[in-house]
N, CA and C atoms as an extended XYZ file, in Angstrom:
162
Properties=species:S:1:pos:R:3:atomname:S:1:resname:S:1:resid:I:1 pbc="F F F"
N        11.512       24.032      -30.739 N   UNK     1
C        10.989       23.282      -31.736 CA  UNK     1
C        11.943       22.227      -32.264 C   UNK     1
N        12.206       21.167      -32.196 N   UNK     2
C        13.303       20.611      -33.129 CA  UNK     2
C        12.389       19.727      -34.350 C   UNK     2
N        11.234       19.527      -34.292 N   UNK     3
C        10.883       18.678      -35.265 CA  UNK     3
C        10.158       19.785      -36.459 C   UNK     3
N        10.535       19.257      -37.891 N   UNK     4
C        10.055       20.231      -38.851 CA  UNK     4
C         8.562       20.142      -38.979 C   UNK     4
N         7.947       19.134      -38.621 N   UNK     5
C         6.307       19.423      -39.037 CA  UNK     5
C         5.773       20.206      -38.085 C   UNK     5
N         6.371       20.047      -36.852 N   UNK     6
C         5.708       21.174      -35.391 CA  UNK     6
C         6.237       22.519      -36.038 C   UNK     6
N         7.497       22.874      -36.438 N   UNK     7
C         7.738       24.136      -36.687 CA  UNK     7
C         6.773       24.714      -37.975 C   UNK     7
N         6.661       23.733      -38.741 N   UNK     8
C         5.669       24.211      -40.149 CA  UNK     8
C         4.339       24.507      -39.433 C   UNK     8
N         3.768       23.921      -38.482 N   UNK     9
C         2.314       23.692      -38.040 CA  UNK     9
C         2.626       25.116      -37.128 C   UNK     9
N         3.492       25.675      -36.312 N   UNK    10
C         3.768       26.764      -35.924 CA  UNK    10
C         3.547       27.832      -36.682 C   UNK    10
N         4.241       27.858      -37.872 N   UNK    11
C         4.224       29.022      -39.000 CA  UNK    11
C         2.693       29.110      -39.474 C   UNK    11
N         2.109       27.841      -39.931 N   UNK    12
C         0.785       27.722      -40.339 CA  UNK    12
C        -0.182       28.975      -39.466 C   UNK    12
N         0.046       28.507      -37.880 N   UNK    13
C        -0.738       28.994      -36.825 CA  UNK    13
C        -0.593       30.273      -36.779 C   UNK    13
N         0.620       31.053      -36.559 N   UNK    14
C         0.870       32.345      -36.558 CA  UNK    14
C         0.941       33.132      -37.616 C   UNK    14
N         1.649       32.492      -38.819 N   UNK    15
C         1.830       33.463      -39.902 CA  UNK    15
C         3.220       34.328      -39.705 C   UNK    15
N         3.858       33.900      -38.746 N   UNK    16
C         5.150       34.769      -38.249 CA  UNK    16
C         6.214       34.564      -39.244 C   UNK    16
N         6.835       35.729      -39.443 N   UNK    17
C         8.039       35.363      -40.326 CA  UNK    17
C         9.202       34.716      -39.596 C   UNK    17
N         9.334       34.924      -38.207 N   UNK    18
C        10.168       34.237      -37.402 CA  UNK    18
C         9.984       32.885      -37.171 C   UNK    18
N         8.841       32.531      -37.231 N   UNK    19
C         8.321       30.943      -37.369 CA  UNK    19
C         8.545       30.374      -38.570 C   UNK    19
N         8.597       30.977      -39.756 N   UNK    20
C         8.846       30.250      -41.067 CA  UNK    20
C        10.416       30.202      -41.030 C   UNK    20
N        10.955       31.161      -40.520 N   UNK    21
C        12.553       31.010      -40.399 CA  UNK    21
C        13.023       30.053      -39.689 C   UNK    21
N        12.356       29.668      -38.838 N   UNK    22
C        12.822       28.666      -37.796 CA  UNK    22
C        12.702       27.396      -38.454 C   UNK    22
N        11.474       27.148      -39.198 N   UNK    23
C        11.012       26.168      -40.105 CA  UNK    23
C        11.986       25.691      -40.901 C   UNK    23
N        12.609       26.920      -41.957 N   UNK    24
C        13.564       26.712      -42.622 CA  UNK    24
C        14.857       26.158      -42.220 C   UNK    24
N        15.293       26.666      -40.960 N   UNK    25
C        16.556       26.259      -40.465 CA  UNK    25
C        16.402       24.999      -40.105 C   UNK    25
N        15.432       24.484      -39.659 N   UNK    26
C        15.348       23.110      -39.483 CA  UNK    26
C        15.269       22.313      -40.585 C   UNK    26
N        14.729       22.542      -41.601 N   UNK    27
C        14.460       22.191      -42.873 CA  UNK    27
C        15.968       21.659      -43.467 C   UNK    27
N        16.720       23.096      -43.497 N   UNK    28
C        18.202       22.821      -44.108 CA  UNK    28
C        19.026       21.901      -43.257 C   UNK    28
N        18.870       22.043      -41.886 N   UNK    29
C        19.751       21.364      -40.697 CA  UNK    29
C        19.467       19.591      -41.265 C   UNK    29
N        18.069       19.352      -41.593 N   UNK    30
C        17.811       17.998      -42.127 CA  UNK    30
C        18.136       17.566      -43.081 C   UNK    30
N        18.148       18.663      -44.346 N   UNK    31
C        18.769       18.404      -45.723 CA  UNK    31
C        20.047       18.170      -45.490 C   UNK    31
N        21.004       18.923      -44.923 N   UNK    32
C        22.102       18.646      -44.729 CA  UNK    32
C        22.668       17.387      -44.119 C   UNK    32
N        22.042       16.881      -43.058 N   UNK    33
C        22.458       15.575      -42.792 CA  UNK    33
C        22.179       14.308      -43.675 C   UNK    33
N        21.369       14.617      -44.890 N   UNK    34
C        21.413       13.327      -45.632 CA  UNK    34
C        22.497       12.962      -46.007 C   UNK    34
N        22.791       11.639      -46.373 N   UNK    35
C        24.100       11.119      -47.010 CA  UNK    35
C        24.269       11.569      -48.479 C   UNK    35
N        23.273       11.691      -49.149 N   UNK    36
C        23.462       11.917      -50.524 CA  UNK    36
C        23.944       13.434      -50.753 C   UNK    36
N        23.421       14.429      -49.875 N   UNK    37
C        23.874       15.720      -50.007 CA  UNK    37
C        25.366       15.557      -49.622 C   UNK    37
N        25.788       15.067      -48.754 N   UNK    38
C        27.706       15.043      -48.449 CA  UNK    38
C        28.423       14.433      -49.591 C   UNK    38
N        27.776       13.705      -50.267 N   UNK    39
C        28.673       12.969      -51.240 CA  UNK    39
C        28.631       13.590      -52.596 C   UNK    39
N        27.736       14.431      -52.851 N   UNK    40
C        27.450       15.307      -53.958 CA  UNK    40
C        28.483       15.972      -54.599 C   UNK    40
N        28.926       15.430      -56.003 N   UNK    41
C        30.227       16.476      -56.720 CA  UNK    41
C        29.713       17.575      -56.978 C   UNK    41
N        30.157       18.895      -56.892 N   UNK    42
C        29.966       20.226      -57.334 CA  UNK    42
C        30.725       20.470      -58.687 C   UNK    42
N        29.917       20.627      -59.643 N   UNK    43
C        30.583       20.872      -60.829 CA  UNK    43
C        30.498       22.378      -60.859 C   UNK    43
N        31.805       22.751      -61.135 N   UNK    44
C        31.994       24.399      -61.056 CA  UNK    44
C        31.750       24.694      -62.514 C   UNK    44
N        32.151       24.094      -63.578 N   UNK    45
C        31.967       24.257      -65.124 CA  UNK    45
C        33.409       24.923      -65.601 C   UNK    45
N        34.409       24.418      -64.567 N   UNK    46
C        35.573       24.926      -65.438 CA  UNK    46
C        36.370       24.017      -66.104 C   UNK    46
N        35.923       22.592      -66.129 N   UNK    47
C        36.635       21.624      -67.067 CA  UNK    47
C        35.838       21.859      -68.528 C   UNK    47
N        37.075       21.853      -69.348 N   UNK    48
C        36.857       21.970      -70.722 CA  UNK    48
C        36.296       20.859      -71.533 C   UNK    48
N        36.721       19.685      -70.401 N   UNK    49
C        36.395       18.468      -71.267 CA  UNK    49
C        35.139       18.092      -71.275 C   UNK    49
N        34.072       18.697      -70.702 N   UNK    50
C        32.846       18.561      -70.448 CA  UNK    50
C        32.244       19.400      -71.649 C   UNK    50
N        32.781       19.879      -72.456 N   UNK    51
C        32.122       20.714      -73.874 CA  UNK    51
C        32.507       20.318      -74.918 C   UNK    51
N        31.550       20.097      -75.745 N   UNK    52
C        31.522       19.359      -77.007 CA  UNK    52
C        31.451       20.470      -78.153 C   UNK    52
N        32.243       20.681      -78.957 N   UNK    53
C        31.983       21.526      -80.164 CA  UNK    53
C        31.705       20.916      -81.039 C   UNK    53
N        30.838       21.231      -82.134 N   UNK    54
C        30.382       20.658      -83.360 CA  UNK    54
C        30.379       21.753      -84.651 C   UNK    54
């Protein structure tokens, strides 16, 4: 199954953990291919300039 909707429907029908994991793998693969996810900057919180002390 390559379609996210088909994988979800298979999970709903069977209730199988394996079907759910397959659905989640397809969903993650689709999310990783979005252009926004590739350009996102990860802030690790190590930059002290973002901290303001009052």
